[in-house]
C-alpha positions, -999 to 999 in steps of 0.1 A, spaced: -169 -206 69 -174 -168 67 -137 -163 63 -137 -184 31 -169 -168 18 -155 -133 25 -122 -141 7 -141 -153 -23 -162 -121 -22 -132 -99 -20 -114 -116 -48 -146 -115 -70 -150 -78 -63 -113 -71 -72 -115 -92 -104 -148 -76 -115 -136 -40 -107 -119 -36 -141 -149 -50 -161 -172 -21 -152 -208 -23 -138 -220 -59 -135 -241 -82 -113 -213 -86 -88 -213 -49 -78 -251 -49 -79 -251 -78 -55 -227 -60 -32 -249 -29 -32 -280 -49 -25 -262 -68 2 -251 -36 18 -287 -23 19 -300 -56 33 -272 -58 58 -278 -23 71 -315 -30 75 -308 -63 93 -283 -46 116 -308 -19 125 -335 -45 131 -313 -64 156 -309 -52 192 -273 -41 187 -258 -26 156 -229 -48 145 -208 -44 114 -204 -81 110 -241 -84 100 -235 -58 73 -204 -76 60 -222 -109 59 -250 -92 39 -224 -78 14 -206 -112 11 -239 -130 4 -249 -103 -22 -215 -106 -39 -218 -144 -41 -253 -141 -56 -239 -116 -81 -211 -141 -90 -237 -168 -95 -257 -144 -118 -226 -136 -138 -218 -173 -142 -254 -180 -153 -251 -152 -178 -219 -165 -193 -233 -200 -196 -264 -187 -213 -243 -168 -239 -222 -198 -245 -252 -221 -250 -269 -196 -273 -238 -195 -296 -237 -232 -301 
């Protein structure tokens, strides 16, 4: 499951790279911060916890971008 989510996150980051700052990159940054804190709180420091935090943050950013697009589309009609 994490492989699929990670793949979606990487593709989303690549696609959004050329669009400038957006919620996807904000989610990645927030996920990085939360992942580092979670990794430090655990007994052993593992980078997989950090990566999972980033992946979840990116996916939340994707959801925020989709909601923003839907809101713009609804407001036009």
